[in-house]
N, CA, C and O of each residue as an XYZ file, in Angstrom:
408
protein
N      66.631    -17.930    -60.891
C      66.707    -16.565    -60.463
C      65.351    -16.063    -59.977
O      65.292    -15.354    -58.972
N      64.261    -16.410    -60.662
C      62.946    -15.948    -60.240
C      62.541    -16.568    -58.898
O      61.779    -15.963    -58.143
N      63.044    -17.764    -58.599
C      62.737    -18.383    -57.316
C      63.293    -17.533    -56.181
O      62.606    -17.323    -55.181
N      64.517    -17.042    -56.314
C      65.107    -16.184    -55.285
C      64.306    -14.912    -55.087
O      64.128    -14.462    -53.955
N      63.817    -14.322    -56.183
C      62.991    -13.128    -56.062
C      61.710    -13.446    -55.312
O      61.271    -12.657    -54.474
N      61.100    -14.597    -55.603
C      59.875    -14.990    -54.909
C      60.131    -15.198    -53.421
O      59.317    -14.807    -52.585
N      61.254    -15.809    -53.097
C      61.584    -16.002    -51.687
C      61.781    -14.649    -51.014
O      61.297    -14.436    -49.903
N      62.474    -13.748    -51.661
C      62.696    -12.418    -51.094
C      61.378    -11.683    -50.887
O      61.174    -11.045    -49.855
N      60.491    -11.771    -51.861
C      59.185    -11.117    -51.733
C      58.390    -11.758    -50.604
O      57.739    -11.056    -49.831
N      58.435    -13.053    -50.502
C      57.727    -13.755    -49.428
C      58.275    -13.344    -48.065
O      57.510    -13.143    -47.122
N      59.594    -13.218    -47.957
C      60.193    -12.794    -46.691
C      59.791    -11.366    -46.353
O      59.483    -11.052    -45.203
N      59.798    -10.509    -47.360
C      59.406     -9.113    -47.149
C      57.951     -9.038    -46.710
O      57.619     -8.290    -45.791
N      57.080     -9.805    -47.358
C      55.668     -9.817    -46.980
C      55.494    -10.302    -45.542
O      54.682     -9.762    -44.791
N      56.254    -11.314    -45.170
C      56.191    -11.841    -43.803
C      56.628    -10.780    -42.800
O      55.978    -10.587    -41.772
N      57.726    -10.092    -43.097
C      58.224     -9.038    -42.210
C      57.218     -7.890    -42.108
O      57.021     -7.328    -41.031
N      56.591     -7.549    -43.219
C      55.568     -6.488    -43.211
C      54.378     -6.887    -42.349
O      53.821     -6.059    -41.628
N      53.996     -8.139    -42.422
C      52.893     -8.638    -41.593
C      53.270     -8.581    -40.118
O      52.462     -8.173    -39.283
N      54.488     -8.988    -39.798
C      54.950     -8.930    -38.411
C      54.985     -7.493    -37.907
O      54.563     -7.217    -36.784
N      55.484     -6.581    -38.727
C      55.553     -5.177    -38.341
C      54.154     -4.595    -38.150
O      53.919     -3.830    -37.215
N      53.237     -4.954    -39.027
C      51.869     -4.481    -38.909
C      51.246     -4.936    -37.591
O      50.551     -4.162    -36.933
N      51.487     -6.169    -37.208
C      50.979     -6.685    -35.929
C      51.585     -5.932    -34.756
O      50.885     -5.587    -33.803
N      52.894     -5.678    -34.826
C      53.568     -4.939    -33.763
C      53.004     -3.527    -33.642
O      52.711     -3.071    -32.537
N      52.852     -2.841    -34.756
C      52.327     -1.475    -34.723
C      50.886     -1.449    -34.221
O      50.480     -0.511    -33.535
N      50.124     -2.466    -34.557
C      48.757     -2.572    -34.047
C      48.770     -2.743    -32.526
O      47.958     -2.147    -31.820
N      49.694     -3.557    -32.037
C      49.811     -3.769    -30.593
C      50.220     -2.489    -29.870
O      49.884     -2.299    -28.701
N      50.937     -1.620    -30.555
C      51.388     -0.356    -29.968
C      50.374      0.778    -30.139
O      50.641      1.910    -29.735
N      49.228      0.486    -30.726
C      48.316      1.547    -31.148
C      47.463      2.154    -30.031
O      46.361      2.639    -30.289
N      47.952      2.131    -28.825
C      47.250      2.797    -27.722
C      48.269      3.641    -26.963
O      49.358      3.158    -26.653
N      47.937      4.882    -26.662
C      48.900      5.759    -25.992
C      49.449      5.191    -24.681
O      50.627      5.363    -24.370
N      48.595      4.519    -23.922
C      49.030      3.984    -22.631
C      50.047      2.856    -22.821
O      51.001      2.750    -22.050
N      49.852      2.016    -23.836
C      50.814      0.938    -24.085
C      52.160      1.510    -24.503
O      53.206      0.992    -24.112
N      52.137      2.579    -25.297
C      53.389      3.222    -25.696
C      54.079      3.813    -24.467
O      55.297      3.709    -24.327
N      53.310      4.426    -23.584
C      53.888      5.002    -22.371
C      54.503      3.916    -21.486
O      55.610      4.079    -20.974
N      53.791      2.828    -21.312
C      54.302      1.713    -20.499
C      55.612      1.211    -21.086
O      56.589      1.028    -20.359
N      55.639      0.989    -22.379
C      56.866      0.500    -23.012
C      57.984      1.529    -22.925
O      59.155      1.159    -22.833
N      57.644      2.805    -22.951
C      58.653      3.843    -22.785
C      59.362      3.715    -21.447
O      60.579      3.880    -21.364
N      58.606      3.424    -20.412
C      59.211      3.230    -19.090
C      59.976      1.908    -19.024
O      61.042      1.839    -18.412
N      59.446      0.875    -19.641
C      60.120     -0.426    -19.617
C      61.385     -0.436    -20.469
O      62.270     -1.263    -20.250
N      61.479      0.468    -21.429
C      62.693      0.557    -22.249
C      63.888      0.970    -21.395
O      65.037      0.724    -21.761
N      63.609      1.596    -20.259
C      64.676      2.037    -19.354
C      65.025      0.965    -18.326
O      65.941      1.150    -17.525
N      64.308     -0.147    -18.344
C      64.581     -1.238    -17.407
C      63.302     -1.803    -16.833
O      62.237     -1.192    -16.925
N      63.420     -2.982    -16.237
C      62.231     -3.640    -15.700
C      61.640     -2.840    -14.547
O      62.340     -2.129    -13.826
N      60.332     -2.983    -14.401
C      59.589     -2.243    -13.383
C      58.530     -3.158    -12.770
O      58.053     -4.101    -13.402
N      58.180     -2.853    -11.528
C      57.064     -3.544    -10.885
C      55.764     -2.886    -11.326
O      55.766     -1.800    -11.905
N      54.667     -3.553    -11.045
C      53.350     -2.990    -11.352
C      53.163     -1.681    -10.590
O      52.638     -0.712    -11.138
N      53.586     -1.651     -9.349
C      53.455     -0.433     -8.532
C      54.239      0.723     -9.147
O      53.739      1.846     -9.210
N      55.461      0.456     -9.600
C      56.264      1.502    -10.233
C      55.589      2.011    -11.505
O      55.511      3.217    -11.739
N      55.102      1.075    -12.322
C      54.439      1.468    -13.566
C      53.167      2.255    -13.290
O      52.858      3.219    -13.990
N      52.444      1.844    -12.281
C      51.200      2.543    -11.926
C      51.509      3.983    -11.541
O      50.804      4.902    -11.958
N      52.553      4.184    -10.750
C      52.956      5.530    -10.326
C      53.441      6.357    -11.521
O      53.078      7.526    -11.658
N      54.260      5.751    -12.382
C      54.828      6.469    -13.524
C      53.778      6.834    -14.577
O      53.843      7.904    -15.181
N      52.820      5.944    -14.788
C      51.832      6.133    -15.859
C      50.549      6.802    -15.379
O      49.701      7.181    -16.187
N      50.409      6.946    -14.061
C      49.209      7.560    -13.490
C      47.936      6.895    -14.009
O      47.057      7.545    -14.575
N      47.867      5.582    -13.799
C      46.734      4.789    -14.249
C      46.334      3.858    -13.105
O      47.168      3.504    -12.271
N      45.069      3.464    -13.064
C      44.613      2.582    -11.995
C      45.251      1.198    -12.143
O      45.687      0.804    -13.225
N      45.291      0.487    -11.037
C      45.895     -0.846    -11.064
C      45.133     -1.787    -11.991
O      45.741     -2.599    -12.689
N      43.808     -1.682    -12.000
C      43.030     -2.575    -12.865
C      43.283     -2.271    -14.341
O      43.408     -3.193    -15.148
N      43.359     -0.992    -14.700
C      43.659     -0.638    -16.093
C      45.054     -1.112    -16.484
O      45.250     -1.679    -17.559
N      46.018     -0.872    -15.600
C      47.392     -1.278    -15.876
C      47.477     -2.789    -16.043
O      48.157     -3.280    -16.944
N      46.798     -3.515    -15.190
C      46.805     -4.980    -15.296
C      46.251     -5.437    -16.637
O      46.789     -6.355    -17.255
N      45.179     -4.799    -17.086
C      44.603     -5.145    -18.392
C      45.584     -4.860    -19.519
O      45.745     -5.673    -20.428
N      46.241     -3.701    -19.459
C      47.234     -3.371    -20.479
C      48.374     -4.384    -20.476
O      48.787     -4.861    -21.534
N      48.884     -4.714    -19.283
C      50.023     -5.628    -19.188
C      49.667     -7.038    -19.652
O      50.477     -7.699    -20.303
N      48.480     -7.495    -19.326
C      48.045     -8.818    -19.782
C      47.996     -8.850    -21.302
O      48.500     -9.780    -21.930
N      47.389     -7.834    -21.880
C      47.294     -7.787    -23.351
C      48.685     -7.700    -23.985
O      48.967     -8.377    -24.974
N      49.546     -6.864    -23.410
C      50.892     -6.695    -23.958
C      51.709     -7.982    -23.837
O      52.535     -8.286    -24.698
N      51.474     -8.721    -22.777
C      52.161    -10.007    -22.616
C      51.682    -10.995    -23.672
O      52.489    -11.702    -24.275
N      50.375    -11.046    -23.895
C      49.810    -11.936    -24.905
C      50.285    -11.572    -26.310
O      50.437    -12.444    -27.166
N      50.516    -10.289    -26.538
C      50.964     -9.820    -27.848
C      52.479     -9.923    -28.020
O      53.015     -9.587    -29.075
N      53.155    -10.386    -26.985
C      54.601    -10.577    -27.084
C      55.427     -9.319    -26.926
O      56.579     -9.279    -27.359
N      54.861     -8.288    -26.312
C      55.596     -7.038    -26.116
C      56.398     -7.023    -24.823
O      57.467     -6.417    -24.755
N      55.879     -7.693    -23.796
C      56.533     -7.676    -22.491
C      56.661     -9.086    -21.931
O      55.956    -10.011    -22.334
N      57.588     -9.214    -20.987
C      57.724    -10.448    -20.216
C      57.533    -10.085    -18.759
O      57.610     -8.915    -18.382
N      57.287    -11.078    -17.957
C      57.139    -10.814    -16.539
C      57.811    -11.935    -15.751
O      57.806    -13.097    -16.158
N      58.382    -11.559    -14.624
C      59.029    -12.536    -13.755
C      58.741    -12.162    -12.309
O      58.566    -10.991    -11.974
N      58.698    -13.167    -11.476
C      58.423    -12.938    -10.055
C      59.748    -12.974     -9.305
O      60.554    -13.892     -9.459
N      59.944    -11.944     -8.488
C      61.106    -11.881     -7.603
C      60.582    -11.581     -6.213
O      60.165    -10.461     -5.916
N      60.611    -12.595     -5.371
C      60.017    -12.423     -4.046
C      58.527    -12.266     -4.182
O      57.858    -13.098     -4.795
N      58.009    -11.212     -3.617
C      56.557    -10.995     -3.688
C      56.158    -10.029     -4.792
O      54.987     -9.665     -4.900
N      57.110     -9.611     -5.610
C      56.821     -8.654     -6.670
C      56.933     -9.276     -8.052
O      57.759    -10.157     -8.289
N      56.081     -8.798     -8.966
C      56.186     -9.172    -10.370
C      56.858     -8.027    -11.095
O      56.475     -6.866    -10.958
N      57.869     -8.380    -11.869
C      58.599     -7.380    -12.647
C      58.280     -7.566    -14.121
O      58.263     -8.684    -14.634
N      58.028     -6.449    -14.789
C      57.764     -6.456    -16.223
C      58.938     -5.825    -16.951
O      59.589     -4.910    -16.446
N      59.195     -6.339    -18.157
C      60.270     -5.811    -18.993
C      59.850     -5.917    -20.453
O      59.015     -6.747    -20.812
N      60.438     -5.070    -21.289
C      60.215     -5.186    -22.734
C      60.767     -6.533    -23.174
O      61.823     -6.958    -22.704
N      60.062     -7.205    -24.071
C      60.426     -8.575    -24.420
C      61.721     -8.679    -25.212
O      62.512     -9.591    -24.974
N      61.953     -7.768    -26.145
C      63.212     -7.879    -26.887
C      63.782     -6.511    -27.241
O      63.112     -5.485    -27.122
N      65.014     -6.525    -27.670
C      65.744     -5.278    -27.942
C      65.174     -4.505    -29.122
O      65.311     -3.283    -29.184
N      64.539     -5.199    -30.056
C      63.934     -4.498    -31.193
C      62.835     -3.557    -30.720
O      62.714     -2.435    -31.211
N      62.038     -4.018    -29.771
C      60.962     -3.187    -29.233
C      61.550     -1.979    -28.515
O      61.057     -0.861    -28.666
N      62.601     -2.205    -27.736
C      63.250     -1.105    -27.025
C      63.804     -0.085    -28.021
O      63.624      1.119    -27.835
N      64.471     -0.554    -29.070
C      65.023      0.359    -30.077
C      63.912      1.152    -30.767
O      64.063      2.346    -31.021
N      62.805      0.488    -31.066
C      61.679      1.172    -31.699
C      61.112      2.249    -30.784
O      60.862      3.369    -31.228
N      60.910      1.923    -29.526
C      60.378      2.889    -28.558
C      61.350      4.054    -28.392
O      60.925      5.208    -28.327
N      62.644      3.766    -28.323
C      63.633      4.834    -28.189
C      63.616      5.748    -29.424
O      63.754      6.964    -29.299
N      63.449      5.165    -30.600
C      63.372      5.971    -31.820
C      62.116      6.840    -31.806
O      62.168      8.015    -32.171
N      60.999      6.272    -31.390
C      59.755      7.037    -31.299
C      59.928      8.198    -30.307
O      59.500      9.320    -30.577
N      60.555      7.918    -29.165
C      60.783      8.975    -28.174
C      61.695     10.064    -28.727
O      61.457     11.250    -28.501
N      62.743      9.661    -29.452
C      63.686     10.638    -30.012
C      62.997     11.546    -31.031
O      63.293     12.739    -31.106
N      62.089     10.983    -31.803
C      61.409     11.762    -32.844
C      60.276     12.614    -32.275
O      60.146     13.783    -32.637
N      59.461     12.051    -31.398
C      58.235     12.721    -30.968
C      58.301     13.359    -29.590
O      57.435     14.165    -29.249
N      59.292     13.023    -28.798
C      59.352     13.591    -27.434
C      60.454     14.606    -27.369
O      60.680     15.205    -26.317
């Protein structure tokens, strides 16, 4: 019985660590704004730049970091790169944040 409790505690600790990393990755207003737009569907860099009112170089830095942190994915379609939120959990979290704070 104590083994099951230890496994449960270990799983909870792992989930807490994952959540802490995710919240750390979201800890910049611009990244939250970008994800807010991506929660509504994939966007090009140009679309995100217009929506977020940020320079292309700043946006590129944010997107590179967010991709490395596993928040977004990117795909090329023709001559455009499209960015999207990586998974539905992130979208649900962003939608909840928007519902509470916006």
